[in-house]
ROSELO-636298 format. One record per residue: residue number from 1; y, x, z of N, C-alpha, C in turn. Coordinates in steps of 0.05 Angstrom, whole numbers. Layout:
# ROSELO-636298
+-----+--------+--------+--------+--------+--------+--------+--------+--------+--------+
:   i :   n_yy :   n_xx :   n_zz :  ca_yy :  ca_xx :  ca_zz :   c_yy :   c_xx :   c_zz :
+-----+--------+--------+--------+--------+--------+--------+--------+--------+--------+
: NUM :      Y :      X :      Z :      Y :      X :      Z :      Y :      X :      Z :
...
+-----+--------+--------+--------+--------+--------+--------+--------+--------+--------+
END
This chain:
# ROSELO-636298
+-----+--------+--------+--------+--------+--------+--------+--------+--------+--------+
:   i :   n_yy :   n_xx :   n_zz :  ca_yy :  ca_xx :  ca_zz :   c_yy :   c_xx :   c_zz :
+-----+--------+--------+--------+--------+--------+--------+--------+--------+--------+
:   1 :     94 :   -250 :    -52 :    106 :   -231 :    -70 :    126 :   -214 :    -55 :
:   2 :    124 :   -188 :    -60 :    142 :   -169 :    -48 :    168 :   -170 :    -64 :
:   3 :    190 :   -175 :    -51 :    216 :   -178 :    -65 :    236 :   -157 :    -55 :
:   4 :    257 :   -154 :    -71 :    278 :   -136 :    -63 :    290 :   -146 :    -36 :
:   5 :    293 :   -172 :    -33 :    303 :   -183 :     -8 :    286 :   -175 :     16 :
:   6 :    259 :   -175 :     13 :    242 :   -167 :     35 :    246 :   -137 :     41 :
:   7 :    249 :   -121 :     21 :    254 :    -92 :     25 :    281 :    -88 :     39 :
:   8 :    301 :   -104 :     31 :    327 :   -101 :     43 :    327 :   -108 :     72 :
:   9 :    311 :   -127 :     80 :    311 :   -136 :    108 :    291 :   -122 :    126 :
:  10 :    272 :   -107 :    114 :    252 :    -93 :    129 :    264 :    -69 :    144 :
:  11 :    254 :    -64 :    167 :    263 :    -40 :    183 :    255 :    -15 :    168 :
:  12 :    272 :      5 :    167 :    264 :     31 :    156 :    239 :     42 :    170 :
:  13 :    222 :     55 :    156 :    197 :     67 :    167 :    179 :     46 :    180 :
:  14 :    175 :     24 :    166 :    158 :      3 :    177 :    136 :     -5 :    157 :
:  15 :    115 :    -18 :    168 :     94 :    -28 :    151 :    104 :    -55 :    140 :
:  16 :    103 :    -59 :    114 :    112 :    -84 :    102 :     89 :   -105 :    104 :
:  17 :     65 :    -97 :     98 :     42 :   -114 :    101 :     17 :    -98 :     97 :
:  18 :     -5 :   -109 :    107 :    -32 :    -96 :    104 :    -52 :   -118 :     97 :
:  19 :    -72 :   -111 :     81 :    -91 :   -131 :     73 :   -116 :   -117 :     61 :
:  20 :   -137 :   -133 :     57 :   -161 :   -123 :     44 :   -162 :   -134 :     16 :
:  21 :   -171 :   -117 :     -3 :   -172 :   -124 :    -31 :   -197 :   -111 :    -43 :
:  22 :   -213 :   -126 :    -58 :   -237 :   -114 :    -70 :   -229 :   -101 :    -97 :
:  23 :   -237 :    -76 :   -100 :   -229 :    -62 :   -124 :   -250 :    -40 :   -130 :
:  24 :   -251 :    -31 :   -155 :   -268 :     -8 :   -162 :   -253 :     17 :   -155 :
:  25 :   -257 :     26 :   -130 :   -242 :     47 :   -118 :   -257 :     73 :   -120 :
:  26 :   -252 :     89 :   -141 :   -264 :    115 :   -145 :   -294 :    114 :   -152 :
:  27 :   -306 :     91 :   -150 :   -335 :     87 :   -156 :   -336 :     65 :   -177 :
:  28 :   -336 :     72 :   -202 :   -334 :     52 :   -223 :   -357 :     33 :   -226 :
:  29 :   -380 :     40 :   -213 :   -403 :     23 :   -217 :   -405 :      0 :   -197 :
:  30 :   -391 :      2 :   -175 :   -393 :    -20 :   -155 :   -366 :    -24 :   -141 :
:  31 :   -358 :    -49 :   -139 :   -333 :    -55 :   -125 :   -337 :    -53 :    -95 :
:  32 :   -316 :    -44 :    -81 :   -317 :    -43 :    -52 :   -292 :    -55 :    -41 :
:  33 :   -293 :    -64 :    -16 :   -269 :    -73 :     -3 :   -253 :    -49 :      7 :
:  34 :   -227 :    -50 :      1 :   -209 :    -29 :     11 :   -187 :    -41 :     28 :
:  35 :   -178 :    -26 :     46 :   -155 :    -35 :     63 :   -130 :    -22 :     51 :
:  36 :   -111 :    -39 :     46 :    -85 :    -29 :     34 :    -63 :    -34 :     54 :
:  37 :    -44 :    -16 :     54 :    -20 :    -20 :     69 :      4 :    -12 :     53 :
:  38 :     25 :    -28 :     53 :     50 :    -22 :     40 :     70 :    -13 :     61 :
:  39 :     83 :      9 :     56 :    101 :     21 :     76 :    130 :     23 :     64 :
:  40 :    149 :     13 :     79 :    177 :     16 :     72 :    188 :     41 :     85 :
:  41 :    199 :     59 :     70 :    209 :     85 :     80 :    238 :     84 :     87 :
:  42 :    248 :    106 :     98 :    275 :    108 :    108 :    296 :    105 :     86 :
:  43 :    291 :    116 :     62 :    311 :    116 :     41 :    309 :     92 :     22 :
:  44 :    301 :     69 :     33 :    300 :     44 :     18 :    281 :     45 :     -6 :
:  45 :    257 :     57 :     -2 :    236 :     56 :    -21 :    210 :     49 :     -7 :
:  46 :    189 :     47 :    -22 :    164 :     39 :    -10 :    140 :     52 :    -25 :
:  47 :    117 :     52 :    -12 :     93 :     63 :    -24 :     69 :     46 :    -15 :
:  48 :     47 :     49 :    -30 :     22 :     34 :    -24 :      0 :     54 :    -20 :
:  49 :    -15 :     50 :      1 :    -37 :     68 :      8 :    -63 :     53 :     11 :
:  50 :    -86 :     66 :      6 :   -112 :     53 :      8 :   -132 :     70 :     24 :
:  51 :   -150 :     55 :     37 :   -172 :     68 :     51 :   -197 :     50 :     48 :
:  52 :   -220 :     63 :     45 :   -244 :     48 :     44 :   -248 :     34 :     71 :
:  53 :   -258 :     10 :     71 :   -262 :     -5 :     96 :   -278 :     10 :    117 :
:  54 :   -300 :     23 :    110 :   -314 :     38 :    131 :   -297 :     59 :    145 :
:  55 :   -279 :     72 :    130 :   -261 :     91 :    142 :   -242 :     77 :    161 :
:  56 :   -232 :     53 :    153 :   -213 :     38 :    169 :   -225 :     30 :    196 :
:  57 :   -251 :     24 :    197 :   -263 :     15 :    222 :   -260 :     36 :    244 :
:  58 :   -257 :     61 :    236 :   -254 :     82 :    256 :   -225 :     88 :    263 :
:  59 :   -206 :     74 :    249 :   -178 :     79 :    254 :   -162 :     54 :    257 :
:  60 :   -169 :     36 :    276 :   -156 :     10 :    277 :   -126 :     12 :    285 :
:  61 :   -118 :     34 :    298 :    -91 :     37 :    307 :    -75 :     57 :    290 :
:  62 :    -84 :     61 :    265 :    -70 :     81 :    248 :    -41 :     73 :    244 :
:  63 :    -24 :     92 :    244 :      4 :     87 :    239 :     11 :     91 :    210 :
:  64 :     34 :     82 :    202 :     42 :     85 :    174 :     44 :    115 :    166 :
:  65 :     52 :    132 :    184 :     54 :    160 :    178 :     26 :    172 :    175 :
:  66 :      7 :    162 :    191 :    -21 :    172 :    189 :    -32 :    164 :    161 :
:  67 :    -27 :    139 :    153 :    -38 :    131 :    127 :    -25 :    147 :    105 :
:  68 :      0 :    155 :    107 :     13 :    171 :     86 :      0 :    199 :     85 :
:  69 :     -9 :    209 :    108 :    -22 :    236 :    109 :    -51 :    235 :    102 :
:  70 :    -65 :    214 :    108 :    -95 :    213 :    106 :   -105 :    196 :     84 :
:  71 :    -93 :    173 :     79 :   -103 :    154 :     59 :    -95 :    163 :     31 :
:  72 :   -106 :    149 :     11 :   -100 :    154 :    -17 :    -76 :    138 :    -25 :
:  73 :    -56 :    151 :    -35 :    -32 :    138 :    -46 :    -39 :    128 :    -74 :
:  74 :    -29 :    104 :    -80 :    -34 :     92 :   -106 :    -11 :    100 :   -125 :
:  75 :    -18 :    112 :   -148 :      3 :    121 :   -167 :      2 :    106 :   -193 :
:  76 :    -20 :     93 :   -200 :    -22 :     79 :   -225 :     -6 :     53 :   -225 :
:  77 :     13 :     51 :   -243 :     32 :     29 :   -243 :     18 :      2 :   -247 :
:  78 :     -1 :      1 :   -265 :    -16 :    -24 :   -269 :    -32 :    -32 :   -245 :
:  79 :    -44 :    -12 :   -232 :    -60 :    -18 :   -208 :    -42 :    -27 :   -185 :
:  80 :    -19 :    -15 :   -182 :     -1 :    -24 :   -161 :      6 :    -53 :   -164 :
:  81 :     12 :    -61 :   -188 :     20 :    -89 :   -193 :     -4 :   -108 :   -192 :
:  82 :    -28 :    -97 :   -195 :    -52 :   -114 :   -192 :    -58 :   -118 :   -162 :
:  83 :    -53 :    -98 :   -146 :    -59 :    -99 :   -117 :    -38 :   -115 :   -102 :
:  84 :    -13 :   -110 :   -108 :      9 :   -124 :    -94 :     28 :   -137 :   -115 :
:  85 :     31 :   -163 :   -113 :     50 :   -176 :   -130 :     78 :   -170 :   -120 :
:  86 :     95 :   -160 :   -139 :    122 :   -154 :   -131 :    140 :   -159 :   -155 :
:  87 :    166 :   -165 :   -148 :    185 :   -169 :   -170 :    193 :   -142 :   -182 :
:  88 :    206 :   -143 :   -205 :    214 :   -118 :   -219 :    233 :   -101 :   -202 :
:  89 :    251 :   -114 :   -187 :    271 :    -99 :   -171 :    257 :    -84 :   -149 :
:  90 :    237 :    -96 :   -136 :    222 :    -83 :   -115 :    205 :    -61 :   -127 :
:  91 :    192 :    -66 :   -150 :    175 :    -46 :   -162 :    192 :    -21 :   -170 :
:  92 :    216 :    -25 :   -178 :    234 :     -3 :   -186 :    239 :     16 :   -163 :
:  93 :    235 :      7 :   -138 :    239 :     24 :   -114 :    214 :     37 :   -104 :
:  94 :    192 :     35 :   -119 :    167 :     47 :   -111 :    169 :     77 :   -111 :
:  95 :    160 :     90 :    -90 :    161 :    120 :    -88 :    136 :    132 :   -100 :
:  96 :    139 :    143 :   -124 :    116 :    156 :   -137 :    116 :    184 :   -128 :
+-----+--------+--------+--------+--------+--------+--------+--------+--------+--------+
END
């Protein structure tokens, strides 16, 4: 679970965690594996980004700034909480 304490202790501009999650990502008829990364930003907030796995295979060394520029940012509150378990305090710091 992502907690306020983890955000407090994370380095600014760092990747909090990355993982694969199966979800209906823009294609409602078939689930696919997506690669997600959660990024802690400079001003004590965080965001969640997604990329289809085939895209990820070509970018194994992608940086957090690259994912912010290239990947899809997750804006749906229910989806964010489905993809990453987080406490209410951490969720309140999500950068929409």
